[in-house]
C-alpha positions in Angstrom: 49.4 -60.7 -89.8 52.9 -59.2 -88.0 54.9 -62.4 -86.8 58.7 -64.2 -86.8 59.5 -64.9 -90.5 62.2 -67.5 -91.4 60.3 -70.0 -88.4 60.6 -73.5 -89.1 57.5 -74.7 -87.8 56.5 -78.8 -88.0 52.3 -79.0 -88.0 51.7 -82.6 -86.6 48.0 -84.0 -87.8 48.4 -81.6 -90.5 47.1 -83.4 -92.9 43.5 -83.2 -90.7 40.9 -80.6 -90.7 42.4 -77.8 -88.3 45.7 -78.5 -89.3 45.5 -78.4 -93.0 43.8 -75.6 -92.5 46.5 -74.3 -90.1 49.5 -75.2 -92.5 47.7 -72.8 -95.2 47.5 -69.7 -92.9 51.6 -70.7 -91.3 52.8 -70.7 -95.1 51.0 -67.1 -95.9 52.2 -65.6 -93.0 55.7 -66.3 -94.3 56.9 -69.0 -92.3 58.0 -72.5 -93.5 56.0 -75.7 -92.8 56.4 -79.2 -92.4 53.4 -81.7 -91.8 54.0 -84.6 -90.7 50.2 -87.3 -90.3 50.1 -90.9 -90.9 46.9 -90.3 -92.7 44.6 -92.6 -90.2 41.7 -89.7 -90.0 43.8 -87.0 -92.2 43.5 -86.5 -96.2 46.6 -86.6 -98.3 44.7 -84.1 -100.6 44.3 -81.7 -97.8 48.2 -81.4 -98.0 48.5 -77.9 -100.0 51.2 -76.5 -98.2 54.7 -77.5 -96.8 56.5 -80.2 -97.1 54.6 -83.6 -96.4 56.7 -86.3 -94.4 54.2 -90.0 -93.9 54.8 -91.1 -90.6 53.4 -91.6 -86.6 54.2 -90.6 -83.6 55.3 -94.3 -82.3 58.0 -93.8 -84.8 60.7 -92.7 -82.5 63.3 -93.0 -85.6 61.3 -90.9 -87.7 61.0 -88.5 -85.1 64.4 -88.8 -84.3 65.3 -88.1 -88.3 62.7 -85.8 -88.6 64.3 -83.5 -86.2 67.6 -84.0 -86.6 67.4 -83.3 -90.5 65.6 -80.0 -90.1 65.9 -76.6 -87.8 62.6 -76.9 -86.6 61.7 -73.6 -84.4 58.7 -74.9 -82.7 55.6 -77.8 -83.0 52.0 -77.5 -83.4 50.2 -81.0 -82.2 46.7 -82.0 -84.0 47.6 -85.5 -84.2 44.9 -86.6 -81.9 42.0 -88.9 -81.8 38.5 -87.3 -80.8 35.7 -89.4 -81.1 33.8 -89.4 -77.9 32.1 -92.8 -78.2 35.2 -94.3 -79.9 37.3 -93.7 -76.6 34.8 -94.8 -74.4 34.4 -98.5 -76.5 38.7 -98.9 -77.2 40.6 -96.8 -74.6 43.6 -98.2 -74.2 44.4 -97.3 -77.9 43.7 -93.0 -76.9 46.1 -93.3 -74.3 48.5 -94.6 -76.8 48.4 -92.4 -79.8 46.9 -89.2 -77.4 49.4 -89.5 -74.3 52.4 -92.0 -75.1 52.7 -90.1 -78.3 52.6 -87.1 -77.4 55.0 -87.9 -74.9 57.2 -89.3 -77.9 57.3 -86.6 -79.6 58.2 -84.1 -76.6 60.7 -86.5 -76.0 62.4 -85.9 -79.5 61.8 -81.7 -79.3 63.6 -82.1 -76.1 66.8 -84.1 -76.8 67.1 -81.4 -80.5 66.6 -78.1 -78.0 62.9 -76.9 -79.7 61.1 -75.8 -76.3 58.1 -74.0 -78.0 55.2 -76.3 -78.3 51.4 -75.4 -79.2 48.6 -77.9 -78.4 45.6 -78.9 -79.9 43.3 -79.4 -76.6 39.8 -79.4 -76.0 36.7 -78.4 -74.2 36.1 -82.2 -73.4 38.8 -81.7 -70.3 36.0 -79.7 -69.2 33.3 -82.5 -68.1 29.8 -81.4 -66.7 30.3 -77.4 -67.0 29.9 -76.3 -63.1 28.4 -72.7 -65.1 28.6 -70.9 -68.7 30.1 -69.7 -70.7 32.9 -71.3 -69.2 36.6 -70.0 -68.5 40.2 -71.2 -67.6 39.3 -71.7 -64.4 37.0 -73.4 -64.6 37.5 -77.3 -62.8 39.0 -79.9 -65.1 36.7 -83.1 -64.6 36.7 -84.8 -67.7 33.7 -87.6 -68.5 35.2 -89.8 -71.1 38.9 -91.3 -72.2 38.8 -88.4 -74.7 39.1 -85.7 -72.8 41.3 -87.6 -69.6 43.8 -88.5 -72.4 44.1 -84.3 -73.3 43.9 -83.8 -69.2 46.8 -85.8 -69.0 48.6 -84.0 -71.8 48.3 -80.9 -70.6 49.9 -82.0 -67.0 52.4 -83.3 -68.5 53.3 -80.1 -70.3 53.0 -78.7 -66.7 55.2 -80.5 -65.0 57.3 -81.2 -68.3 57.6 -76.9 -68.1 58.8 -76.8 -64.6 61.8 -79.1 -65.4 62.9 -78.7 -68.8 62.1 -74.6 -70.0 59.4 -76.6 -72.0 57.0 -73.6 -73.5 54.0 -74.4 -74.7 50.3 -73.2 -75.2 47.2 -75.0 -74.8 43.8 -73.8 -76.8 41.4 -75.5 -75.6 38.8 -75.4 -78.6 35.0 -75.5 -78.5 33.5 -77.1 -81.7 35.8 -76.0 -84.7 33.6 -75.1 -87.7 33.4 -73.8 -91.4 36.0 -74.0 -93.8 38.7 -72.6 -95.9 37.1 -68.7 -96.7 39.0 -69.2 -99.8 36.9 -73.1 -100.5 40.2 -74.7 -100.8 39.7 -76.8 -97.5 37.5 -77.8 -95.1 35.9 -80.5 -92.9 36.1 -84.3 -94.2 36.0 -87.2 -91.5 35.6 -90.0 -92.0 32.9 -91.3 -90.4 31.7 -87.4 -90.0 30.0 -86.8 -86.6 30.0 -83.3 -86.5 26.9 -81.5 -87.1 27.2 -79.0 -89.8 28.8 -80.6 -92.5 26.2 -83.9 -91.4 23.7 -80.6 -92.2 25.1 -80.3 -95.3 25.4 -83.8 -96.5 21.3 -84.0 -95.5 21.0 -80.6 -98.2 23.0 -81.9 -101.0 21.7 -85.1 -100.9 24.2 -87.4 -99.3 22.2 -88.2 -96.6 18.7 -88.7 -95.9 18.1 -86.8 -92.3 19.4 -85.6 -89.6 18.9 -86.3 -86.5 18.4 -84.1 -83.6 19.6 -85.8 -80.6 16.6 -84.4 -77.8 14.6 -81.2 -78.0 13.0 -81.5 -74.6 16.9 -79.9 -73.0 16.6 -76.7 -70.8 17.6 -73.9 -73.7 15.3 -71.4 -75.4 14.0 -74.0 -78.3 14.6 -77.3 -76.5 18.0 -78.4 -78.6 21.6 -78.0 -77.2 23.2 -75.2 -76.7 26.9 -75.1 -78.7 30.0 -72.6 -79.4 31.0 -72.7 -82.5 34.7 -71.1 -83.8 35.0 -70.8 -87.4 38.4 -72.7 -88.0 40.1 -69.7 -89.7 39.6 -68.1 -86.2 40.7 -70.4 -84.9 43.7 -70.9 -87.0 44.9 -67.2 -86.3 44.6 -67.8 -83.0 47.6 -70.7 -82.7 49.5 -68.5 -85.2 49.1 -65.3 -82.1 50.3 -68.3 -80.0 53.1 -69.1 -82.1 53.9 -66.0 -81.7 53.5 -65.0 -78.0 55.8 -68.2 -77.5 58.5 -66.9 -79.7 58.2 -64.0 -78.5 59.1 -65.3 -74.4 55.8 -65.7 -73.7 55.6 -68.1 -70.5 53.6 -71.4 -71.0 49.2 -70.2 -71.0 46.0 -72.0 -71.2 43.4 -70.3 -73.5 39.7 -71.3 -73.8 38.6 -70.9 -77.7 35.1 -69.6 -79.0 32.8 -68.1 -80.4 31.5 -66.8 -76.7 27.5 -67.2 -78.1 26.0 -70.8 -78.6 23.9 -72.0 -81.3 21.6 -74.2 -80.6 21.0 -77.4 -82.6 17.9 -76.4 -84.4 19.2 -72.9 -85.0 22.6 -74.6 -86.7 19.4 -76.6 -89.1 17.7 -73.6 -89.8 20.6 -71.6 -90.7 21.5 -74.4 -93.1 18.3 -74.2 -95.0 18.3 -70.7 -95.0 22.0 -71.0 -96.9 21.3 -73.9 -99.0 17.8 -73.5 -99.9 17.3 -77.4 -99.2 14.4 -78.7 -97.3 16.6 -80.6 -94.8 14.7 -83.5 -93.2 15.3 -84.0 -89.6 14.0 -86.9 -87.2 14.0 -86.3 -83.4 15.7 -88.9 -81.5 16.7 -90.1 -78.0 19.2 -87.6 -75.8 22.5 -89.3 -75.8 24.3 -89.6 -72.4 27.0 -87.2 -71.6 25.1 -84.5 -73.7 25.1 -81.2 -71.6 23.2 -78.7 -72.5 24.7 -75.3 -73.1 28.9 -75.4 -73.8 29.9 -72.1 -74.0 33.3 -70.8 -74.2 35.1 -67.5 -72.2 37.5 -66.5 -74.6 38.0 -63.0 -72.8 41.6 -64.0 -72.3 43.3 -64.8 -75.2 41.2 -61.6 -76.8 43.4 -59.8 -73.8 46.9 -61.4 -73.5 46.9 -62.9 -77.1 45.2 -60.1 -79.2 43.0 -62.5 -80.8 40.2 -61.1 -82.5 37.6 -64.0 -84.2 36.7 -62.6 -87.4 33.4 -64.9 -88.8 31.1 -65.2 -85.9 28.0 -65.1 -87.7 26.7 -68.7 -88.0 25.1 -67.9 -91.6 29.1 -66.9 -92.5 30.3 -70.3 -91.2 27.9 -72.3 -92.2 28.3 -70.4 -95.7 31.6 -71.1 -96.0 31.6 -74.8 -95.3 28.3 -75.6 -98.0 30.6 -73.9 -100.4 33.2 -76.8 -99.8 30.6 -79.1 -99.9 29.1 -78.6 -103.0 32.3 -77.9 -104.6 33.9 -81.6 -102.7 30.8 -83.5 -103.0 32.0 -87.2 -103.1 35.4 -86.5 -104.2 37.1 -87.2 -101.1 
């Protein structure tokens, strides 16, 4: 990929799932990477690229030191708490981490003259979809504290762009999935809540069955349809967003997804085919607030960033994740 080289990028949350893949792609593309992570949900083992600093965005003195000692050109922010149910049970923690701590980061950036910010946003800011696929013009009406915290940050960024010329790209993604095509990195959460790794844990014997929450939705097979975007494709969009901002692009927002949905049942059936394992499933009650279909319209990112997802086939996405599950198993 072409781009600006010798650019120093601070990746906040770089020990997490997406951040660790991003650090690898940045380094492979010739950028210098600093990683800041408090390891609350990330893993030290996932930091294979870049220089690691353990610390928290609540620590304003640390942030000031990082920006004072390093000539940082851009910041990528992946350090949000992201569990919807947890955000409903404990919203204060989500607003503190996702909103207040992000402002700490922006304060440090602005104080040190860094005005290039790439924000990891989410499809949760849309709430119940009024139509699908969802484009950038869709109404923002989040239905949980997690989604609201992300919408607040997007509003903060727009206000601070107008006031301080803070240029940002906000990338709203749907369901990140898959693993590093090289098999070096992958998805790991504790506890795990994402469908593809959960299904593969059943295949590898770490879990007895997969729960399907509702099979009576108005979809082709009755299970929810979601847009799964390969983590490597997600990272390539961030890299293009970085190049866009470094080339004096204006602040912007983009939806990122495959553009087509796969049902829960299709994911399970694909995992059975890829792994050769039976993968028992149990049908359970619907979860409140689960829309039948969530699919992104990513035409704007394709058009304005030149983004082209490479891994759109569900079998490939599941295959890369399975390779990582087999390789790492319970080592993490």
